[in-house]
C-alpha positions as a printed NumPy array, in Angstrom:
array([[ -6.611,  -9.512,  32.197],
       [ -7.259, -12.408,  29.775],
       [ -5.033, -14.672,  27.707],
       [ -6.29 , -12.62 ,  24.656],
       [ -4.682,  -9.616,  26.096],
       [ -1.394, -11.337,  26.397],
       [ -1.411, -13.042,  23.057],
       [ -2.596, -10.131,  21.052],
       [ -0.263,  -7.603,  22.892],
       [  2.709,  -9.827,  21.885],
       [  1.684,  -9.865,  18.224],
       [  0.966,  -6.021,  18.298],
       [  4.373,  -5.566,  20.338],
       [  2.633,  -3.433,  22.95 ],
       [  1.823,  -3.943,  26.642],
       [ -1.107,  -6.275,  27.658],
       [ -2.105,  -3.381,  30.11 ],
       [ -2.535,  -1.112,  26.931],
       [ -5.188,  -3.627,  25.422],
       [ -6.718,  -4.249,  28.785],
       [ -7.364,  -0.505,  29.378],
       [ -8.58 ,  -0.121,  25.732],
       [-11.073,  -2.836,  26.145],
       [-12.228,  -1.457,  29.493],
       [-12.59 ,   2.219,  28.075],
       [-14.286,   1.11 ,  24.827],
       [-16.969,  -0.893,  26.989],
       [-17.592,   2.264,  29.082],
       [-18.343,   3.983,  25.78 ],
       [-20.922,   1.267,  25.016],
       [-18.724,  -0.688,  22.57 ],
       [-18.799,  -4.58 ,  22.832],
       [-15.689,  -6.543,  23.955],
       [-13.877,  -7.824,  20.887],
       [-10.27 ,  -8.818,  21.783],
       [-11.16 , -12.454,  22.723],
       [-13.108, -13.24 ,  19.688],
       [-10.315, -11.609,  17.41 ],
       [ -7.745, -13.833,  19.085],
       [ -9.795, -16.808,  18.693],
       [-10.513, -16.15 ,  15.031],
       [ -6.884, -15.653,  14.48 ],
       [ -6.104, -19.028,  15.884],
       [ -8.838, -20.594,  13.745],
       [ -7.583, -18.99 ,  10.505],
       [ -4.095, -20.213,  11.296],
       [ -5.25 , -23.634,  11.888],
       [ -7.53 , -23.61 ,   8.758],
       [ -4.44 , -22.196,   6.503],
       [ -1.969, -24.715,   7.864],
       [ -4.229, -27.702,   7.427],
       [ -4.805, -26.532,   3.785],
       [ -1.099, -26.312,   3.315],
       [ -0.394, -29.639,   4.876],
       [  2.135, -28.269,   7.279],
       [  2.978, -30.858,   9.964],
       [  5.542, -29.809,  12.26 ],
       [  4.396, -26.155,  12.496],
       [  7.899, -24.766,  12.97 ],
       [  8.556, -21.176,  12.067],
       [ 10.668, -22.191,   9.042],
       [  8.273, -24.594,   7.724],
       [  5.285, -22.339,   7.984],
       [  7.099, -19.423,   6.475],
       [  8.446, -21.443,   3.423],
       [  4.881, -22.783,   2.886],
       [  3.42 , -19.44 ,   2.717],
       [  6.256, -18.283,   0.254],
       [  5.508, -21.292,  -1.836],
       [  2.01 , -20.299,  -2.187],
       [  3.153, -16.837,  -3.486],
       [  5.112, -18.41 ,  -6.258],
       [  2.326, -20.891,  -7.09 ],
       [ -0.195, -18.091,  -7.324],
       [  2.216, -15.856,  -9.216],
       [  2.532, -18.404, -12.049],
       [ -1.212, -18.671, -12.258],
       [ -1.589, -14.951, -12.49 ],
       [  0.981, -14.894, -15.228],
       [ -0.933, -17.54 , -16.991],
       [ -4.326, -15.558, -16.728],
       [ -2.669, -12.429, -18.006],
       [ -1.171, -14.196, -20.89 ],
       [  2.424, -13.217, -20.031],
       [  5.507, -14.825, -18.66 ],
       [  8.93 , -13.853, -17.387],
       [ 10.417, -15.094, -20.683],
       [  8.521, -12.238, -22.393],
       [ 10.96 ,  -9.828, -20.813],
       [ 14.369,  -9.922, -22.355],
       [ 16.981, -11.761, -20.148],
       [ 19.767,  -9.314, -21.334],
       [ 17.725,  -6.078, -21.152],
       [ 15.019,  -6.132, -18.628],
       [ 13.413,  -2.989, -19.638],
       [  9.768,  -2.882, -20.603],
       [  9.804,  -0.599, -23.588],
       [  6.267,   0.759, -24.076],
       [  5.113,  -0.113, -27.662],
       [  8.539,  -1.931, -28.587],
       [  7.836,  -5.413, -29.221],
       [  6.982,  -8.297, -26.848],
       [  8.145,  -6.699, -23.591],
       [  6.165,  -3.601, -24.223],
       [  2.964,  -5.558, -25.137],
       [  3.442,  -7.613, -21.918],
       [  3.541,  -4.647, -19.795],
       [  0.355,  -3.269, -21.406],
       [ -1.558,  -6.597, -20.833],
       [ -0.466,  -6.368, -17.027],
       [ -1.978,  -2.797, -16.883],
       [ -5.177,  -3.924, -18.693],
       [ -5.734,  -6.713, -16.384],
       [ -5.199,  -4.372, -13.354],
       [ -7.765,  -2.066, -14.811],
       [-10.284,  -4.9  , -15.09 ],
       [ -9.695,  -6.348, -11.618],
       [ -9.791,  -2.915,  -9.927],
       [-13.056,  -1.958,  -8.323],
       [-12.356,   1.82 ,  -8.313],
       [-12.28 ,   3.835, -11.492],
       [-13.058,   7.472, -11.004],
       [-12.238,  10.391,  -8.746],
       [-11.843,  14.062,  -7.995],
       [ -8.403,  15.332,  -9.191],
       [ -6.324,  18.368, -10.172],
       [ -6.851,  19.411, -13.736],
       [ -3.86 ,  18.535, -15.841],
       [ -3.182,  22.037, -16.969],
       [ -2.291,  22.742, -13.393],
       [  0.714,  20.334, -13.765],
       [  2.178,  22.623, -16.477],
       [  1.774,  25.734, -14.376],
       [  3.59 ,  23.866, -11.408],
       [  6.394,  23.107, -13.666],
       [  6.702,  26.744, -14.793],
       [  6.653,  27.965, -11.362],
       [  9.006,  25.329, -10.03 ],
       [ 11.337,  24.165, -13.055],
       [ 12.465,  20.551, -12.428],
       [ 16.139,  21.022, -13.301],
       [ 17.263,  17.5  , -12.93 ],
       [ 14.451,  16.281, -15.206],
       [ 15.379,  18.683, -17.885],
       [ 19.153,  17.822, -17.471],
       [ 18.194,  14.125, -17.877],
       [ 16.036,  14.636, -20.942],
       [ 18.343,  17.193, -22.499],
       [ 16.156,  20.264, -22.499],
       [ 17.176,  23.732, -21.899],
       [ 13.894,  25.187, -20.584],
       [ 10.431,  24.116, -19.422],
       [  8.587,  25.34 , -22.362],
       [ 10.688,  23.275, -24.818],
       [ 10.213,  20.222, -22.486],
       [  6.366,  20.648, -22.268],
       [  6.314,  20.914, -25.925],
       [  7.89 ,  17.567, -26.646],
       [  6.955,  15.46 , -23.621],
       [  3.485,  14.131, -22.305],
       [  2.693,  16.048, -19.074],
       [  1.353,  12.794, -17.437],
       [  4.662,  10.977, -18.015],
       [  6.762,  14.201, -16.792],
       [  4.925,  14.406, -13.593],
       [  5.086,  10.742, -12.914],
       [  8.935,  10.719, -13.445],
       [  9.447,  13.56 , -11.038],
       [  9.157,  10.936,  -8.391],
       [ 12.572,   9.563,  -9.428],
       [ 14.132,  12.394, -11.096],
       [ 13.771,  15.116,  -8.343],
       [ 14.84 ,  15.223,  -4.723],
       [ 12.278,  14.872,  -1.77 ],
       [ 13.383,  18.56 ,  -0.863],
       [ 12.243,  19.652,  -4.305],
       [  8.893,  17.958,  -3.868],
       [  8.171,  19.32 ,  -0.559],
       [  9.266,  22.877,  -1.521],
       [  6.989,  22.472,  -4.646],
       [  4.034,  21.534,  -2.433],
       [  4.594,  24.539,  -0.265],
       [  5.23 ,  27.069,  -3.007],
       [  2.96 ,  25.822,  -5.952],
       [  0.274,  23.691,  -4.515],
       [ -0.748,  26.25 ,  -1.936],
       [ -2.638,  28.303,  -4.474],
       [ -5.08 ,  25.63 ,  -5.514],
       [ -8.767,  25.729,  -4.774],
       [-11.615,  23.34 ,  -5.413],
       [-11.972,  25.157,  -8.774],
       [ -8.878,  23.568,  -9.872],
       [-10.32 ,  20.056,  -9.579],
       [-12.472,  18.023, -11.846],
       [-14.06 ,  14.574, -12.055],
       [-12.262,  12.071, -14.303],
       [-11.142,   8.433, -14.71 ],
       [ -8.262,   6.865, -12.656],
       [ -5.406,   6.588, -15.066],
       [ -2.888,   3.728, -15.354],
       [ -0.073,   4.379, -17.637],
       [  3.211,   2.598, -18.8  ],
       [  6.062,   5.08 , -18.948],
       [  8.243,   5.044, -21.961],
       [ 11.796,   3.787, -22.427],
       [ 13.258,   7.278, -22.113],
       [ 12.949,   6.769, -18.33 ],
       [ 14.77 ,   3.411, -18.255],
       [ 18.244,   4.451, -16.856],
       [ 16.881,   6.76 , -14.143],
       [ 13.941,   4.415, -13.346],
       [ 16.413,   1.569, -12.577],
       [ 17.887,   3.54 ,  -9.699],
       [ 14.483,   4.201,  -8.389],
       [ 13.443,   0.56 ,  -8.529],
       [ 16.712,  -0.363,  -6.899],
       [ 16.064,   1.919,  -4.017],
       [ 12.187,   1.344,  -3.671],
       [ 12.198,  -2.178,  -4.582],
       [  9.093,  -1.946,  -6.693],
       [  8.359,  -0.638, -10.099],
       [  5.004,   0.975,  -9.508],
       [  4.031,   4.342,  -8.122],
       [  1.252,   6.994,  -8.215],
       [  0.211,  10.507,  -8.162],
       [ -2.845,  10.658,  -5.987],
       [ -3.56 ,  14.452,  -6.652],
       [ -3.686,  13.71 , -10.521],
       [ -5.352,  10.254, -10.216],
       [ -2.456,   8.665, -12.012],
       [ -0.804,   5.206, -11.515],
       [  2.282,   4.533, -13.368],
       [  4.501,   1.581, -14.17 ],
       [  8.403,   2.179, -14.625],
       [  9.783,   0.53 , -17.626],
       [ 11.875,  -2.052, -15.601],
       [ 10.796,  -5.683, -15.346],
       [ 10.875,  -7.254, -11.842],
       [ 10.599, -10.937, -12.625],
       [ 12.342, -12.794,  -9.698],
       [ 10.113, -15.011,  -7.642],
       [  7.627, -13.058,  -5.575],
       [  8.043,  -9.627,  -7.189],
       [  5.33 ,  -9.925,  -9.736],
       [  2.689, -10.663,  -7.327],
       [  4.012,  -8.116,  -4.895],
       [  3.991,  -5.357,  -7.65 ],
       [  0.624,  -6.458,  -9.043],
       [ -1.035,  -6.202,  -5.79 ],
       [  0.559,  -2.653,  -5.322],
       [ -1.149,  -1.679,  -8.549],
       [ -4.555,  -2.54 ,  -7.211],
       [ -3.681,  -1.038,  -3.87 ],
       [ -3.016,   2.413,  -5.595],
       [ -6.513,   2.262,  -7.243],
       [ -7.912,   2.294,  -3.709],
       [ -5.612,   4.744,  -2.237],
       [ -6.112,   7.188,  -5.066],
       [-10.033,   6.803,  -4.596],
       [ -9.654,   7.337,  -0.882],
       [ -7.713,  10.532,  -1.293],
       [-10.198,  11.775,  -3.916],
       [-12.87 ,  11.457,  -1.217],
       [-10.77 ,  13.587,   1.078],
       [-10.121,  16.205,  -1.475],
       [-14.003,  16.431,  -2.052],
       [-14.511,  16.666,   1.812],
       [-11.909,  19.417,   2.183],
       [-13.39 ,  21.33 ,  -0.812],
       [-16.612,  21.693,   1.438],
       [-14.759,  23.265,   4.298],
       [-12.249,  25.949,   5.297],
       [ -8.444,  25.819,   4.741],
       [ -8.615,  23.611,   1.731],
       [ -4.99 ,  24.093,   0.682],
       [ -3.749,  23.384,   4.068],
       [ -5.505,  19.998,   4.316],
       [ -4.846,  19.192,   0.766],
       [ -0.959,  19.546,   1.241],
       [ -0.999,  17.862,   4.599],
       [ -2.626,  14.808,   2.905],
       [ -0.087,  14.719,   0.123],
       [  2.875,  14.967,   2.571],
       [  1.505,  12.145,   4.653],
       [  1.426,  14.028,   7.951],
       [  1.051,  12.038,  11.112],
       [  0.436,  13.339,  14.602],
       [  3.408,  13.523,  16.976],
       [  3.82 ,  10.818,  19.641],
       [  1.639,  11.474,  22.628],
       [ -0.152,   9.366,  25.221],
       [ -3.77 ,   8.977,  23.681],
       [ -6.66 ,   9.77 ,  26.017],
       [ -9.289,   7.052,  26.671],
       [-11.027,   5.97 ,  23.477],
       [ -8.737,   8.037,  21.28 ],
       [ -7.077,   6.395,  18.229],
       [ -4.314,   7.941,  16.247],
       [ -4.564,   7.96 ,  12.478],
       [ -1.04 ,   7.008,  11.166],
       [ -1.163,   8.021,   7.515],
       [  2.075,   6.144,   6.556],
       [  3.93 ,   2.817,   7.476],
       [  5.879,   4.144,  10.429],
       [  7.589,   0.718,  10.835],
       [  9.538,   1.478,   7.557],
       [ 10.977,   4.657,   9.122],
       [ 11.504,   3.477,  12.724],
       [ 10.299,   0.035,  13.973],
       [ 10.535,   1.465,  17.567],
       [  8.225,   4.466,  17.021],
       [  5.992,   4.615,  20.002],
       [  2.832,   5.289,  17.874],
       [  3.151,   1.842,  16.625],
       [  2.317,   0.342,  20.178],
       [ -0.558,   2.708,  20.851],
       [ -4.196,   2.243,  19.68 ],
       [ -4.226,   3.594,  16.075],
       [ -5.687,   2.906,  12.636],
       [ -3.806,   3.027,   9.224],
       [ -5.351,   4.203,   6.026],
       [ -2.55 ,   2.351,   4.083],
       [ -3.576,  -0.835,   5.511],
       [ -7.175,  -0.553,   4.535],
       [ -6.11 ,   0.075,   0.942],
       [ -3.994,  -3.06 ,   1.005],
       [ -6.988,  -5.027,   2.504],
       [ -9.268,  -3.89 ,  -0.394],
       [ -6.563,  -4.628,  -2.949],
       [ -6.462,  -8.264,  -1.499],
       [-10.182,  -8.556,  -1.588],
       [ -9.898,  -7.612,  -5.359],
       [ -7.34 , -10.475,  -5.685],
       [ -9.59 , -12.914,  -3.68 ],
       [-12.548, -12.088,  -5.78 ],
       [-10.577, -12.824,  -8.913],
       [ -9.521, -16.103,  -7.344],
       [-13.14 , -16.952,  -6.453],
       [-14.014, -16.323, -10.134],
       [-11.09 , -18.298, -11.351],
       [-10.784, -21.064,  -9.011],
       [ -8.043, -22.582, -10.765],
       [ -5.672, -19.622,  -9.768],
       [ -5.988, -20.48 ,  -6.074],
       [ -5.848, -16.865,  -5.14 ],
       [ -8.842, -17.174,  -2.924],
       [ -6.333, -18.853,  -0.496],
       [ -5.456, -15.465,   0.826],
       [ -9.093, -14.527,   2.033],
       [ -9.414, -13.056,   5.384],
       [ -5.613, -13.44 ,   6.035],
       [ -4.693,  -9.781,   5.979],
       [ -4.774,  -9.484,   9.854],
       [ -3.472, -12.866,  10.645],
       [ -0.135, -13.783,  12.267],
       [  1.325, -15.921,  15.015],
       [  4.282, -16.986,  16.856],
       [  6.014, -20.257,  16.004],
       [  8.822, -22.217,  17.534],
       [ 12.209, -22.243,  15.681],
       [ 14.125, -25.424,  15.268],
       [ 17.144, -24.034,  17.145],
       [ 15.378, -22.488,  19.843],
       [ 13.274, -19.209,  20.352],
       [ 10.355, -18.146,  18.607],
       [  9.518, -16.113,  15.407],
       [  6.471, -14.088,  14.444],
       [  4.876, -15.224,  11.164],
       [  2.556, -12.932,   9.102],
       [  0.031, -14.681,   6.966],
       [ -0.71 , -11.403,   4.908],
       [ -0.3  , -11.55 ,   1.219],
       [  1.936,  -8.498,   0.676],
       [  4.252,  -9.472,   3.568],
       [  4.772, -12.805,   2.259],
       [  5.242, -11.606,  -1.399],
       [  7.854,  -9.202,  -0.138],
       [  9.526, -12.114,   1.835],
       [  9.416, -14.544,  -1.17 ],
       [ 11.08 , -11.601,  -3.159],
       [ 13.688, -11.034,  -0.567],
       [ 14.598, -14.741,  -0.642],
       [ 14.815, -14.526,  -4.507],
       [ 17.349, -11.717,  -3.932],
       [ 19.396, -13.834,  -1.51 ],
       [ 18.555, -11.335,   1.467],
       [ 16.057, -13.612,   3.273],
       [ 14.301, -10.709,   4.998],
       [ 10.934, -11.386,   6.618],
       [  8.087,  -8.819,   6.966],
       [  4.958,  -8.36 ,   9.226],
       [  4.213,  -4.694,   9.252],
       [  1.288,  -4.989,   6.797],
       [ -0.157,  -7.518,   9.094],
       [  0.498,  -5.482,  12.09 ],
       [ -1.292,  -2.558,  10.922],
       [ -4.116,  -4.716,   9.528],
       [ -4.654,  -6.026,  13.021],
       [ -4.983,  -2.75 ,  14.586],
       [ -7.501,  -1.784,  11.887],
       [ -9.357,  -5.055,  12.567],
       [ -9.772,  -4.315,  16.192],
       [-11.029,  -0.839,  15.68 ],
       [-13.381,  -2.258,  13.029],
       [-14.82 ,  -4.892,  15.217],
       [-15.544,  -2.338,  17.93 ],
       [-17.313,   0.1  ,  15.692],
       [-19.289,  -2.422,  13.601],
       [-17.27 ,  -3.378,  10.566],
       [-14.77 ,  -2.162,   7.98 ],
       [-17.089,   0.362,   6.431],
       [-17.403,   2.027,   9.697],
       [-13.709,   2.152,   9.845],
       [-13.411,   3.708,   6.497],
       [-15.994,   6.297,   7.533],
       [-14.304,   7.188,  10.634],
       [-10.74 ,   7.687,   8.904],
       [-12.274,   9.719,   6.179],
       [-14.035,  12.098,   8.746],
       [-11.059,  12.524,  11.063],
       [ -7.885,  12.567,   8.702],
       [ -7.333,  16.183,   9.117],
       [ -7.47 ,  15.888,  13.088],
       [ -4.887,  12.99 ,  12.902],
       [ -7.081,  10.996,  15.414],
       [-10.48 ,   9.646,  16.089],
       [-12.039,  10.372,  19.463],
       [-14.835,   8.06 ,  20.1  ],
       [-17.763,   9.157,  22.36 ]])
């Protein structure tokens, strides 16, 4: 067992023996040893970053605050480039009303910039007429009640179907959504899909009241419909420090997530049991905990840490599709930073899998993630007076990096995930 096993195991919250066995079994399968180089690169990136930040004492608090400060600096630069500012959103009423003056214009500028920066633009999605049939089969009672309609046909006559389907995420219950998947989605075949552009839309002011509750619960004002290729922004401004960069990165993340699921849908369309695989992908199914066999990696489709930080699947070899979408979103941000050096956003290059333990001033040690979204969320939490810290994006990115180093790069990682999603695991031979 090497020092790299010990250090990485502590970072991944697993046992050194797990990594030692993993490295041994991977080498038996003909893959090169990678853990020592990954640990060395991690230390080099930490050193480079702290030197660039001018961090002297390297206590956990100083490192954390320096990273949060970079989030706030880069957030201001992003505002400047887009041509908006927090002042554009009314202090007395933080709703962003589509097409209603300065706030609506600002939100549209944000959407336009995200479209320009995104490197994905098309996909394979359900035809929109299917959305109307779904609502006819499964009337969304709470949505109709909120909007003041007596029946589905009346609602469909007066409301945009894209807005309606987007709003279901915060008007209807999870139980309604899952039952709708089971009853209405099961009939779909590849003939119900078509190629079209990924759509980014700003919802109108009629959704303000109920959207506020959604944003308060989810802590962000962005969501998506992967089956319809729609990303939507709720009409609620989140302007406290850290929240704008956090949510803008999420916009870019959704472009990559939607593109990935589009590739899955195409793949499922060429094989049997299309609807079963389609619904499973939309639900985010994850294989139940079990002891993986040698050279077997679980595919954890969701961030399990948010549901249970002690989930045993988090400490076993696994890869995470969500994490690869975040990596690509941050690559988009870094690419923008490299084209607009004054923004400083290239600072986050290669930091998605970087993290380390640092001494506290009062004793003990604290784990600090250098990943952009973890730090944007931490800065936002500080703005809210909650002072939470996060590392789950970096944790999953590190597992992804380990796998990618074994198999020959991130493109290979993406290919393995795409080809094995329906199995819930990757078995290397």
